[in-house]
C-alpha positions as CSV (number, residue, x, y, z in Angstrom):
1,M,-31.0,-72.2,54.6
2,L,-33.6,-72.7,57.4
3,H,-36.4,-72.4,55.0
4,N,-34.8,-74.7,52.5
5,L,-34.3,-77.3,55.2
6,A,-37.9,-76.8,56.4
7,A,-39.1,-77.6,52.9
8,R,-37.8,-81.2,53.4
9,Q,-39.0,-81.8,57.0
10,P,-40.3,-79.8,60.0
11,L,-37.6,-78.1,62.0
12,L,-37.0,-77.1,65.7
13,L,-34.8,-74.0,66.1
14,I,-33.7,-73.4,69.7
15,I,-31.7,-70.3,70.8
16,E,-31.0,-69.8,74.5
17,D,-30.0,-66.7,76.4
18,L,-31.2,-64.3,73.7
19,H,-30.4,-61.3,76.0
20,W,-26.7,-61.9,75.1
21,C,-27.4,-61.9,71.4
22,D,-25.3,-60.0,68.9
23,P,-26.9,-57.5,66.5
24,S,-26.5,-59.7,63.4
25,T,-28.1,-62.7,64.9
26,L,-31.0,-60.6,66.1
27,E,-31.3,-59.2,62.6
28,L,-31.4,-62.8,61.3
29,L,-34.1,-63.7,63.7
30,E,-36.2,-60.6,62.9
31,A,-36.0,-61.4,59.2
32,H,-36.9,-65.0,59.9
33,A,-39.9,-63.9,61.9
34,R,-41.1,-61.7,59.1
35,Q,-40.9,-64.4,56.5
36,Q,-43.9,-66.4,55.3
37,A,-44.9,-69.3,57.4
38,A,-42.8,-72.5,57.3
39,P,-42.8,-75.7,59.4
40,I,-40.2,-74.3,61.8
41,L,-40.9,-74.2,65.6
42,T,-38.6,-71.4,66.9
43,L,-38.0,-71.6,70.6
44,L,-36.2,-68.6,72.2
45,T,-35.3,-68.1,75.9
46,A,-34.4,-64.8,77.4
47,R,-34.5,-62.8,80.6
48,P,-37.8,-61.0,81.3
49,E,-36.4,-57.5,80.4
50,F,-35.5,-58.6,76.9
51,R,-37.9,-57.7,74.0
52,L,-37.7,-59.0,70.4
53,E,-39.3,-57.1,67.5
54,P,-41.5,-58.2,65.9
55,K,-43.0,-59.9,68.9
56,P,-43.0,-63.7,68.9
57,G,-46.3,-65.5,68.1
58,Y,-46.5,-66.8,71.7
59,T,-44.7,-65.8,74.9
60,L,-44.6,-67.9,78.0
61,D,-43.4,-66.1,81.2
62,L,-41.7,-68.7,83.4
63,A,-42.3,-68.1,87.1
64,P,-39.8,-69.5,89.7
65,L,-40.4,-73.2,90.6
66,S,-42.7,-73.9,93.5
67,V,-41.6,-75.7,96.6
68,A,-43.1,-78.9,95.3
69,E,-41.3,-78.5,92.0
70,V,-38.0,-77.8,93.6
71,T,-38.5,-80.8,95.9
72,E,-39.2,-83.0,92.8
73,L,-36.1,-81.6,91.1
74,I,-33.8,-82.4,94.0
75,E,-35.3,-85.9,94.4
76,Q,-34.4,-86.6,90.7
77,L,-30.8,-85.9,91.5
78,D,-30.8,-89.1,93.6
79,I,-28.1,-88.0,96.0
80,G,-29.6,-89.4,99.2
81,L,-30.7,-86.3,101.1
82,S,-33.4,-86.6,103.7
83,E,-36.9,-85.2,103.2
84,E,-36.2,-82.6,105.8
85,A,-33.0,-81.4,104.1
86,I,-34.7,-81.3,100.8
87,L,-37.6,-79.1,102.1
88,G,-35.1,-76.9,103.8
89,I,-33.3,-76.3,100.5
90,A,-36.5,-75.8,98.6
91,G,-37.5,-73.0,101.0
92,R,-34.2,-71.1,100.6
93,T,-33.4,-71.1,96.9
94,D,-36.2,-68.8,95.6
95,G,-37.4,-71.4,93.1
96,I,-34.2,-71.1,91.0
97,P,-33.3,-74.5,89.6
98,L,-29.5,-74.1,89.4
99,F,-29.5,-72.6,92.9
100,A,-31.5,-75.6,94.2
101,E,-29.2,-78.2,92.5
102,E,-26.0,-76.6,93.8
103,M,-27.4,-76.2,97.3
104,A,-28.4,-79.9,97.3
105,R,-24.9,-81.0,96.0
106,A,-23.2,-78.7,98.6
107,S,-25.3,-80.3,101.4
108,Q,-24.3,-83.7,100.1
109,I,-20.6,-82.9,100.5
110,H,-21.2,-80.9,103.7
111,V,-20.1,-77.6,102.2
112,T,-23.3,-76.1,103.7
113,G,-25.9,-77.0,106.2
114,P,-29.6,-76.4,106.9
115,G,-29.2,-72.9,108.0
116,A,-26.4,-71.8,105.6
117,T,-26.9,-68.6,103.5
118,L,-24.2,-69.1,100.9
119,T,-24.9,-67.3,97.6
120,L,-25.1,-69.2,94.3
121,Q,-21.7,-67.8,93.3
122,E,-20.2,-69.1,96.5
123,L,-21.8,-72.5,96.0
124,L,-20.5,-72.8,92.4
125,T,-17.0,-71.7,93.6
126,A,-17.1,-74.3,96.3
127,R,-18.0,-77.0,93.8
128,L,-15.1,-76.0,91.6
129,D,-12.8,-76.2,94.6
130,S,-14.0,-79.8,95.1
131,T,-12.7,-80.8,91.7
132,S,-9.2,-80.5,93.0
133,E,-6.6,-81.1,90.2
134,A,-9.3,-80.3,87.5
135,K,-9.8,-76.7,88.7
136,P,-7.0,-75.1,86.7
137,T,-8.4,-76.7,83.5
138,A,-11.8,-75.3,84.4
139,W,-10.2,-71.9,84.8
140,L,-8.7,-72.1,81.3
141,A,-11.9,-73.3,79.8
142,A,-13.8,-70.5,81.5
143,T,-11.3,-68.0,80.1
144,L,-12.1,-69.3,76.6
145,G,-15.9,-68.7,77.2
146,R,-19.0,-70.7,77.9
147,E,-18.4,-72.8,74.8
148,F,-14.9,-73.8,74.0
149,D,-13.1,-76.0,71.4
150,L,-11.4,-79.0,73.1
151,A,-8.4,-78.8,70.7
152,L,-7.8,-75.2,71.6
153,L,-8.1,-76.0,75.3
154,R,-5.6,-78.8,74.9
155,R,-3.1,-76.5,73.2
156,I,-3.2,-73.9,76.0
157,S,-3.1,-76.5,78.9
158,P,0.3,-77.3,80.4
159,L,-0.8,-80.8,81.3
160,T,0.2,-84.0,79.6
161,Q,-2.3,-85.6,77.3
162,D,-3.3,-88.3,79.9
163,A,-3.6,-85.8,82.7
164,F,-5.6,-83.4,80.5
165,E,-8.1,-86.1,79.5
166,Q,-8.5,-87.1,83.1
167,T,-9.3,-83.5,84.2
168,V,-11.8,-83.1,81.4
169,E,-13.5,-86.4,82.4
170,T,-13.6,-85.1,86.0
171,L,-15.3,-81.9,84.9
172,V,-17.9,-83.8,82.8
173,N,-18.6,-86.3,85.6
174,T,-19.2,-83.5,88.2
175,G,-21.7,-81.9,85.8
176,L,-19.7,-78.7,85.3
177,I,-19.2,-79.1,81.5
178,Q,-20.9,-81.2,78.9
179,G,-20.3,-82.1,75.2
180,D,-18.8,-84.7,73.0
181,H,-15.2,-85.8,73.4
182,D,-13.9,-84.6,70.1
183,K,-15.1,-81.1,69.4
184,T,-17.0,-78.4,71.2
185,F,-17.7,-78.5,75.0
186,A,-19.7,-76.0,77.0
187,F,-20.3,-75.2,80.7
188,R,-23.6,-76.5,81.8
189,H,-24.8,-73.1,82.7
190,A,-23.5,-69.6,82.0
191,L,-23.2,-68.9,85.8
192,I,-20.9,-71.9,86.2
193,Q,-18.6,-70.5,83.6
194,E,-18.7,-67.1,85.2
195,A,-17.9,-68.5,88.7
196,A,-15.0,-70.4,87.3
197,Y,-13.7,-67.3,85.5
198,R,-14.0,-65.0,88.5
199,S,-12.6,-67.5,91.0
200,Q,-9.1,-67.5,89.5
201,P,-6.5,-64.9,90.6
202,K,-6.2,-61.9,88.3
203,K,-2.6,-62.6,87.2
204,T,-3.5,-66.2,86.4
205,R,-6.5,-65.0,84.4
206,Q,-4.5,-62.4,82.5
207,A,-1.8,-65.0,81.7
208,A,-4.4,-67.3,80.4
209,H,-5.8,-64.7,78.1
210,R,-2.3,-63.9,76.7
211,R,-1.7,-67.6,76.2
212,I,-5.0,-68.1,74.3
213,A,-4.3,-65.1,72.1
214,E,-0.8,-66.5,71.3
215,V,-2.1,-69.9,70.4
216,L,-4.9,-68.5,68.3
217,Q,-2.4,-66.5,66.2
218,T,0.1,-69.3,65.8
219,A,-1.8,-72.6,65.9
220,F,-5.2,-71.4,64.7
221,P,-4.4,-68.7,62.1
222,E,-7.7,-69.2,60.2
223,T,-9.7,-68.3,63.4
224,A,-7.5,-65.3,64.0
225,E,-8.0,-64.1,60.4
226,T,-11.8,-64.7,60.2
227,Q,-12.7,-63.8,63.8
228,P,-10.1,-61.2,64.9
229,E,-12.5,-60.0,67.6
230,I,-11.8,-63.2,69.6
231,V,-8.1,-62.5,69.6
232,A,-8.8,-58.8,70.3
233,R,-10.8,-59.7,73.4
234,H,-8.2,-62.0,74.8
235,L,-5.4,-59.5,74.2
236,T,-7.5,-56.8,75.9
237,E,-8.2,-58.9,79.0
238,G,-4.5,-60.0,79.0
239,G,-3.3,-56.5,79.2
240,E,-1.7,-56.5,75.7
241,T,-3.3,-53.1,74.8
242,L,-1.3,-52.2,71.8
243,S,-1.8,-55.5,70.0
244,A,-5.4,-55.6,71.1
245,I,-6.2,-52.2,69.4
246,G,-4.7,-53.5,66.2
247,Y,-7.0,-56.5,66.3
248,W,-10.1,-54.4,67.2
249,L,-9.3,-52.3,64.1
250,K,-9.1,-55.4,62.0
251,A,-12.3,-56.8,63.5
252,G,-14.1,-53.6,62.7
253,H,-13.0,-53.7,59.1
254,N,-14.0,-57.3,58.8
255,A,-17.5,-56.7,60.3
256,A,-18.1,-53.7,58.0
257,L,-17.1,-55.8,55.0
258,H,-19.9,-58.2,55.9
259,S,-22.5,-55.5,56.5
260,A,-22.4,-56.0,60.3
261,H,-22.2,-52.3,60.8
262,L,-23.3,-52.2,64.4
263,E,-20.6,-54.8,65.4
264,A,-18.1,-52.8,63.4
265,K,-19.0,-49.6,65.3
266,A,-18.7,-51.4,68.6
267,H,-15.2,-52.8,67.6
268,F,-13.9,-49.4,66.5
269,E,-15.3,-47.8,69.7
270,T,-13.6,-50.5,71.9
271,G,-10.3,-49.8,70.2
272,L,-10.7,-46.0,70.8
273,S,-11.5,-46.6,74.5
274,L,-8.3,-48.5,74.9
275,L,-6.1,-45.7,73.6
276,E,-5.9,-43.9,76.9
277,Q,-3.9,-46.8,78.2
278,L,-1.1,-46.0,75.7
279,P,1.5,-43.3,76.1
280,D,0.8,-40.1,74.1
281,D,3.1,-40.7,71.2
282,E,3.2,-41.1,67.4
283,T,2.0,-44.8,67.6
284,R,-1.1,-43.8,69.6
285,N,-1.9,-40.9,67.2
286,R,-1.5,-43.2,64.2
287,L,-3.9,-45.8,65.7
288,E,-6.4,-43.2,66.7
289,L,-6.3,-41.7,63.2
290,Q,-7.1,-45.1,61.7
291,L,-9.9,-45.8,64.2
292,Q,-11.5,-42.4,63.9
293,A,-11.5,-42.6,60.1
294,A,-12.9,-46.2,60.1
295,L,-15.6,-45.3,62.6
296,G,-16.6,-42.3,60.5
297,G,-17.1,-44.6,57.5
298,V,-19.3,-47.0,59.4
299,L,-21.4,-44.1,60.7
300,I,-22.0,-42.9,57.2
301,A,-23.4,-46.4,56.3
302,L,-25.6,-46.4,59.4
303,K,-26.8,-42.8,59.6
304,G,-26.3,-41.4,56.1
305,Y,-23.8,-39.2,54.3
306,G,-24.9,-36.2,56.4
307,S,-24.1,-37.8,59.7
308,E,-22.8,-35.1,62.1
309,E,-21.3,-37.8,64.3
310,A,-19.3,-39.1,61.2
311,K,-18.2,-35.6,60.5
312,R,-16.8,-35.2,64.0
313,H,-14.7,-38.4,63.7
314,F,-13.4,-37.5,60.3
315,T,-12.5,-34.0,61.5
316,R,-10.7,-35.5,64.5
317,A,-8.8,-37.8,62.2
318,A,-7.9,-34.9,59.9
319,Y,-6.5,-33.0,63.0
320,L,-4.4,-36.0,64.0
321,G,-3.1,-36.3,60.4
322,R,-1.9,-32.7,60.1
323,G,1.7,-32.6,59.0
324,A,1.8,-36.3,58.2
325,G,4.7,-37.2,56.0
326,D,2.8,-39.9,54.1
327,E,0.0,-38.3,52.1
328,A,-1.4,-41.8,51.3
329,E,-2.3,-42.3,55.0
330,L,-4.5,-39.2,54.8
331,F,-6.4,-40.4,51.8
332,P,-9.3,-42.2,53.6
333,I,-9.7,-39.2,55.9
334,I,-10.0,-36.7,53.1
335,Y,-12.3,-39.1,51.3
336,G,-14.4,-39.4,54.4
337,L,-14.7,-35.6,54.6
338,W,-15.5,-35.4,50.9
339,L,-18.1,-38.2,51.2
340,G,-20.0,-36.9,54.2
341,G,-18.2,-34.1,56.0
342,Q,-20.1,-31.2,54.5
343,S,-23.5,-32.1,55.8
344,D,-24.9,-28.7,56.6
345,S,-23.9,-26.3,53.9
346,I,-21.3,-25.7,51.2
347,T,-18.2,-24.5,53.1
348,V,-15.6,-25.1,50.3
349,A,-15.9,-25.4,46.6
350,P,-17.4,-28.8,45.8
351,L,-14.4,-29.9,43.7
352,D,-11.7,-28.8,46.2
353,L,-11.6,-32.0,48.1
354,A,-12.0,-34.1,45.0
355,E,-8.9,-32.4,43.5
356,K,-6.9,-33.1,46.7
357,L,-7.9,-36.8,46.4
358,M,-6.7,-36.8,42.8
359,H,-3.4,-35.2,43.8
360,I,-2.8,-37.9,46.4
361,A,-3.9,-40.7,44.0
362,Q,-1.5,-39.5,41.3
363,R,1.4,-39.4,43.8
364,S,0.6,-42.7,45.6
365,G,-0.1,-44.8,42.5
366,D,-2.7,-46.8,44.5
367,P,-5.5,-47.9,42.1
368,V,-8.1,-47.7,44.9
369,H,-7.1,-44.1,45.4
370,A,-7.5,-43.5,41.7
371,I,-10.9,-45.1,41.7
372,A,-12.1,-42.9,44.6
373,A,-10.7,-39.7,43.1
374,H,-12.3,-40.3,39.7
375,Y,-15.6,-41.2,41.5
376,A,-15.4,-38.0,43.6
377,H,-14.9,-35.9,40.5
378,G,-17.7,-37.7,38.6
379,N,-20.0,-37.3,41.6
380,N,-19.4,-33.6,42.1
381,L,-19.5,-32.7,38.4
382,F,-22.9,-34.5,38.2
383,W,-24.5,-32.5,40.9
384,L,-23.1,-29.3,39.3
385,G,-25.0,-30.2,36.1
386,R,-21.7,-30.8,34.2
387,H,-22.8,-34.2,32.9
388,L,-20.4,-34.4,29.9
389,E,-17.5,-33.9,32.2
390,A,-18.8,-36.3,34.8
391,R,-19.3,-39.2,32.4
392,P,-15.6,-39.9,31.6
393,H,-14.6,-40.0,35.3
394,L,-17.4,-42.5,36.0
395,E,-16.6,-44.6,33.0
396,T,-12.9,-44.6,33.9
397,V,-13.7,-46.3,37.1
398,L,-15.7,-49.0,35.4
399,S,-13.3,-49.6,32.5
400,S,-9.8,-49.1,33.9
401,F,-9.8,-51.0,37.2
402,P,-11.3,-54.5,36.5
403,K,-8.8,-56.4,38.7
404,I,-9.6,-54.5,41.9
405,S,-12.0,-56.7,44.0
406,A,-15.3,-55.3,45.3
407,E,-14.3,-56.5,48.7
408,R,-11.2,-54.3,48.7
409,L,-13.2,-51.3,47.6
410,V,-15.7,-51.9,50.5
411,A,-12.9,-52.4,53.0
412,E,-11.0,-49.2,52.0
413,L,-13.8,-46.9,50.8
414,G,-16.9,-48.2,52.7
415,E,-18.9,-49.2,49.6
416,D,-18.4,-50.8,46.2
417,T,-17.6,-47.6,44.3
418,R,-18.2,-49.3,40.9
419,V,-21.8,-49.9,42.0
420,S,-22.0,-46.1,42.8
421,C,-20.6,-45.2,39.3
422,H,-23.1,-47.4,37.5
423,S,-25.8,-45.7,39.6
424,F,-24.7,-42.2,38.7
425,L,-24.2,-43.2,35.0
426,A,-27.8,-44.4,35.0
427,W,-29.0,-40.9,35.8
428,V,-26.5,-39.4,33.3
429,E,-27.9,-41.6,30.6
430,W,-31.5,-40.6,31.4
431,L,-30.7,-36.9,31.4
432,Q,-28.8,-37.1,28.1
433,G,-31.8,-38.8,26.5
434,Y,-31.0,-42.5,26.7
435,P,-33.6,-44.1,29.1
436,D,-33.0,-47.6,27.9
437,R,-29.3,-47.3,28.6
438,A,-30.2,-45.8,31.9
439,R,-32.3,-48.8,32.9
440,R,-29.5,-51.2,31.9
441,Q,-27.0,-49.3,34.0
442,I,-29.1,-49.3,37.1
443,E,-29.9,-53.0,36.6
444,T,-26.2,-53.7,36.5
445,A,-25.7,-51.7,39.7
446,V,-28.4,-53.5,41.5
447,S,-27.2,-56.9,40.3
448,Q,-23.6,-56.3,41.2
449,A,-24.5,-55.0,44.7
450,S,-26.8,-58.0,45.3
451,A,-24.0,-60.4,44.2
452,L,-21.6,-58.7,46.6
453,G,-24.1,-58.8,49.5
454,H,-22.8,-55.5,51.0
455,A,-25.9,-53.8,52.5
456,H,-24.8,-50.2,52.1
457,S,-23.9,-50.7,48.4
458,Q,-27.2,-52.5,47.9
459,G,-29.0,-49.6,49.5
460,F,-27.2,-47.1,47.2
461,A,-28.1,-49.0,44.1
462,L,-31.7,-49.5,45.0
463,A,-32.1,-45.9,46.1
464,F,-30.8,-44.7,42.8
465,S,-33.0,-47.2,41.0
466,A,-36.1,-46.0,42.8
467,T,-35.2,-42.4,42.0
468,L,-34.5,-43.2,38.4
469,Y,-37.9,-44.8,37.9
470,R,-39.5,-41.7,39.6
471,H,-37.7,-39.6,37.1
472,L,-39.0,-41.9,34.3
473,G,-42.5,-41.3,35.7
474,L,-43.2,-45.0,36.5
475,P,-44.9,-45.1,39.9
476,R,-45.6,-48.9,40.0
477,E,-42.0,-49.8,39.3
478,T,-40.9,-47.1,41.8
479,E,-43.1,-48.6,44.5
480,A,-41.8,-52.2,43.9
481,I,-38.2,-51.0,44.2
482,S,-38.8,-48.8,47.2
483,L,-40.4,-51.7,49.1
484,E,-37.3,-53.9,48.4
485,L,-35.1,-51.0,49.6
486,L,-37.2,-50.4,52.7
487,K,-37.0,-54.1,53.7
488,L,-33.2,-54.1,53.3
489,A,-32.6,-50.7,55.0
490,E,-34.8,-51.4,58.0
491,H,-33.2,-54.8,58.6
492,R,-29.7,-53.3,58.3
493,E,-30.6,-50.1,60.2
494,L,-29.4,-47.9,57.4
495,G,-31.0,-44.5,58.2
496,L,-30.5,-42.7,54.9
497,W,-31.8,-45.5,52.7
498,T,-34.7,-46.1,55.0
499,A,-35.8,-42.5,54.6
500,V,-35.3,-42.6,50.8
501,A,-37.3,-45.8,50.5
502,Y,-40.1,-44.3,52.6
503,T,-40.2,-41.2,50.5
504,A,-40.2,-43.1,47.2
505,Q,-42.9,-45.4,48.3
506,G,-45.1,-42.5,49.4
507,W,-44.6,-40.7,46.0
508,A,-45.5,-43.9,44.2
509,M,-48.8,-44.2,46.1
510,A,-49.6,-40.5,45.7
511,A,-48.9,-40.7,41.9
512,Q,-51.4,-43.6,41.7
513,G,-54.1,-41.4,43.3
514,N,-53.6,-42.0,47.1
515,A,-54.0,-38.5,48.5
516,E,-53.1,-39.6,52.0
517,A,-49.7,-40.8,50.9
518,I,-48.5,-37.2,50.5
519,H,-48.0,-37.1,54.3
520,Q,-45.7,-40.1,54.0
521,V,-43.7,-38.2,51.4
522,E,-43.4,-35.2,53.8
523,Q,-42.2,-37.4,56.6
524,G,-39.7,-39.1,54.3
525,V,-38.3,-35.8,53.1
526,A,-37.8,-34.6,56.6
527,A,-36.0,-37.8,57.5
528,V,-33.7,-37.5,54.5
529,R,-32.8,-33.9,55.5
530,V,-31.5,-35.3,58.8
531,A,-29.4,-38.0,57.2
532,M,-28.1,-35.9,54.3
533,K,-29.3,-32.3,54.1
534,L,-27.3,-31.5,50.9
535,V,-29.6,-33.7,48.8
536,D,-32.7,-31.8,50.0
537,A,-33.5,-30.4,46.5
538,T,-33.4,-33.9,44.9
539,I,-35.5,-35.5,47.6
540,S,-37.9,-32.6,47.8
541,L,-38.7,-33.1,44.1
542,Y,-40.7,-36.2,45.3
543,L,-42.9,-33.9,47.3
544,A,-43.3,-31.1,44.7
545,D,-44.2,-33.6,42.0
546,G,-46.6,-35.5,44.3
547,L,-48.3,-32.3,45.2
548,L,-48.7,-31.3,41.6
549,R,-50.1,-34.7,40.6
550,L,-52.7,-34.4,43.4
551,G,-53.7,-30.9,42.4
552,H,-52.2,-29.0,45.4
553,H,-50.7,-26.3,43.2
554,R,-50.3,-23.6,45.8
555,Q,-48.3,-25.9,48.1
556,A,-46.3,-27.2,45.2
557,L,-45.4,-23.7,44.2
558,E,-44.2,-22.8,47.7
559,C,-42.2,-26.1,47.8
560,L,-40.6,-25.4,44.4
561,E,-39.6,-21.8,45.2
562,S,-37.7,-23.2,48.3
563,I,-36.1,-25.9,46.2
564,I,-34.9,-23.6,43.5
565,S,-33.4,-21.2,46.1
566,Q,-31.6,-24.0,47.9
567,A,-30.4,-25.7,44.7
568,I,-28.7,-22.5,43.6
569,D,-27.2,-21.8,47.0
570,W,-25.8,-25.4,47.4
571,Q,-24.8,-25.7,43.7
572,D,-27.1,-28.7,43.2
573,H,-27.8,-27.8,39.6
574,Y,-28.5,-31.0,37.7
575,L,-32.3,-30.7,38.0
576,L,-32.6,-27.0,37.8
577,A,-34.3,-27.2,34.5
578,E,-36.9,-29.5,35.9
579,F,-37.5,-27.3,38.9
580,F,-38.1,-24.3,36.6
581,R,-40.6,-26.4,34.5
582,L,-42.5,-27.6,37.5
583,K,-42.8,-24.1,38.9
584,A,-44.2,-23.0,35.6
585,E,-46.7,-25.9,35.7
586,A,-47.9,-24.8,39.1
587,L,-48.2,-21.2,38.0
588,L,-50.2,-22.2,34.9
589,A,-52.6,-24.2,37.0
590,L,-53.1,-21.3,39.4
591,D,-53.4,-18.6,36.6
592,N,-55.7,-20.6,34.2
593,G,-52.8,-21.2,31.8
594,V,-52.0,-17.6,30.9
595,S,-49.1,-16.8,33.1
596,R,-46.2,-14.7,31.5
597,E,-44.0,-15.7,34.4
598,A,-44.6,-19.3,33.6
599,E,-43.6,-18.8,30.0
600,A,-40.4,-17.1,31.1
601,L,-39.7,-20.0,33.4
602,L,-40.1,-22.5,30.6
603,H,-37.7,-20.6,28.4
604,Q,-35.3,-20.6,31.4
605,A,-35.8,-24.3,31.7
606,L,-35.0,-24.9,28.0
607,D,-31.9,-22.7,28.2
608,T,-30.6,-24.5,31.4
609,A,-31.3,-27.9,29.9
610,R,-29.5,-27.0,26.7
611,Q,-26.5,-25.6,28.6
612,Q,-26.3,-28.9,30.6
613,K,-26.9,-31.1,27.6
614,S,-29.9,-32.6,29.5
615,V,-32.0,-33.6,26.5
616,M,-34.6,-35.3,28.6
617,L,-35.3,-32.2,30.6
618,E,-35.2,-30.1,27.4
619,L,-38.0,-32.4,26.1
620,R,-40.1,-32.0,29.2
621,A,-39.8,-28.2,29.1
622,A,-40.6,-28.3,25.4
623,I,-43.8,-30.4,25.9
624,T,-45.1,-27.9,28.5
625,L,-44.2,-24.9,26.4
626,A,-45.8,-26.5,23.3
627,R,-49.0,-27.0,25.2
628,L,-49.0,-23.4,26.3
629,W,-48.5,-22.2,22.7
630,R,-51.1,-24.6,21.4
631,D,-53.7,-23.3,23.8
632,R,-53.1,-19.7,22.5
633,G,-53.3,-20.8,18.9
634,E,-49.6,-21.1,18.0
635,S,-49.6,-24.8,17.0
636,A,-47.2,-24.5,14.1
637,Q,-44.5,-22.8,16.3
638,A,-45.2,-25.4,19.0
639,Y,-44.8,-28.3,16.6
640,S,-41.6,-27.0,15.1
641,M,-40.0,-26.4,18.5
642,L,-41.1,-29.8,20.0
643,N,-40.3,-31.8,16.9
644,A,-36.7,-30.5,16.9
645,V,-36.1,-31.9,20.3
646,Y,-38.0,-35.2,19.8
647,R,-36.1,-36.1,16.6
648,R,-32.9,-36.3,18.7
649,F,-34.1,-39.4,20.5
650,T,-33.1,-42.8,19.3
651,E,-34.6,-44.9,22.2
652,G,-37.0,-44.9,25.1
653,F,-40.1,-44.5,23.0
654,D,-42.1,-46.6,25.4
655,T,-41.5,-44.2,28.3
656,P,-44.2,-41.7,29.4
657,D,-42.2,-38.6,28.3
658,L,-41.6,-39.7,24.7
659,Q,-45.2,-41.1,24.5
660,A,-46.5,-37.7,25.6
661,A,-44.3,-35.9,23.1
662,A,-45.4,-38.2,20.3
663,T,-49.1,-37.8,21.1
664,L,-48.7,-34.0,21.3
665,L,-46.8,-33.9,18.0
666,Q,-49.5,-35.9,16.3
667,E,-52.1,-33.4,17.6
668,L,-50.0,-30.4,16.5
669,S,-49.0,-31.8,13.1
670,P,-50.0,-29.6,10.2
671,L,-50.5,-32.7,7.9
């Protein structure tokens, strides 16, 4: 919006007190700073300790005002102080403008004299006291915040309309608040609002917070619905702990839905911190269960599916839910444990939790539960290399639940699961020999995620897209997608997707001949292991393939031996045929193309690919084996074997794999 407006005319964007900024606004400013130049002068003010990244183009450190400048400031107030009094104030206010103004006004009304040592807070409180009947209205306004809606202030004020308008006018005339007379007002300085807030008795302040929360819920339901954190804060400060926790939970879900994961995390943590004020009973346990499960989901988005912190929260939620009568209430917890709980190793059979999810879904009849259960099965079966079984589960999600909104899926499952299914189906299509269909599936996933605007779902789709194009052997396309993913993931602080993007970008550069880029791949692989260790085999393929392309065969062989061992131990089977083939490639390069072990590995790759119905991996193994046979004079056998696989393809003839097969077949052809 800013850049569109700037295309019409130059703009001035001013944001004050940046040190109090929320994460999403900071994210917006950082994105704005990284954009191409536009005629926008952005002016930010902040306390000295605050730092913005990237650094602004120009920084001006403002020193305290000099005695001469303070003198000039007080003279401009035109309140009739003597020169001696002005100089006395200028020497005692440390060059702080607000302090100087308040000291001058206090001297005018004889609150203080030449030798007084009142603090700024005391001066501001004294000025509030001087407003007499308007002070209670200032208290209410301060309880709303530095900025406040006049209509809301009117609803919570006990005064008549005439009396209310008179007190507002008094506060404006004394310079405490400012604004137009219809909409939004604000205290002239944050410290004035703070002084007004702190000067009221605790019981009065708590009653004001409760009244504000009540009015927001009854008279301003749209605000309570779209900004539940405001109601939550007032209920918290008003001592209504049980209701406050409910609103913090709602605020967290709302923030997560809009990709404000840091705010969501803070809201859920605030709710958890309030639980100790409640008695240890069933209500408290139920609320903690919901908060723990929700916080676990947000941490997965922020830190990756392998987040140990997320696992702790889901485990705690599972403990709280033991013996629960309503199985449906346990569903998000079991789903969370399935999604990211097993971050270190395989501790239960991969399908056990998926089967529990399906059991609950069948009993609850909830379509979202059914979506999640089918996705869990499709996901697990895919990694196990059982693609024919995975496909119907993934397709069921996409075809059977068209009326479930993406927003509901994000709210209940933490991501748009249909985007995830399209992404997995793209890999299934590629493995089964349909690269064109694979590209259409991943384009659909990216398009749907982009339209939704949910950052974690966008990251999922782009990460799968980058990996698909790596599988296809297209480094330029991989690099373009990885750069898009990196930009999104860094802005949204999504740890797993940042690491995947960094790895994919490094591989793309290495595949295009940049030998130094292999170090980036190594760093990216290490980062992914932290975020989600169970995908180590998949992400390490970037490194093994990059090493082979750059001629580092010994390092590639060591990497592949580790990958194969890990993939078998962790039941990550879907690329086993490719791992066997690449290990054979490394051995052939090291043994001048005559390795018996390499030939055995290629036969193992062919057998594995055939068992898994992975036609694309079967073709790759056949190409490598055909070259080996050709080099030892067995061209006819090589042609027959390779041609039998190649003839099964009906699309994707412009991809590197099929082009390589066609070229080799032409060379081997007996005609």
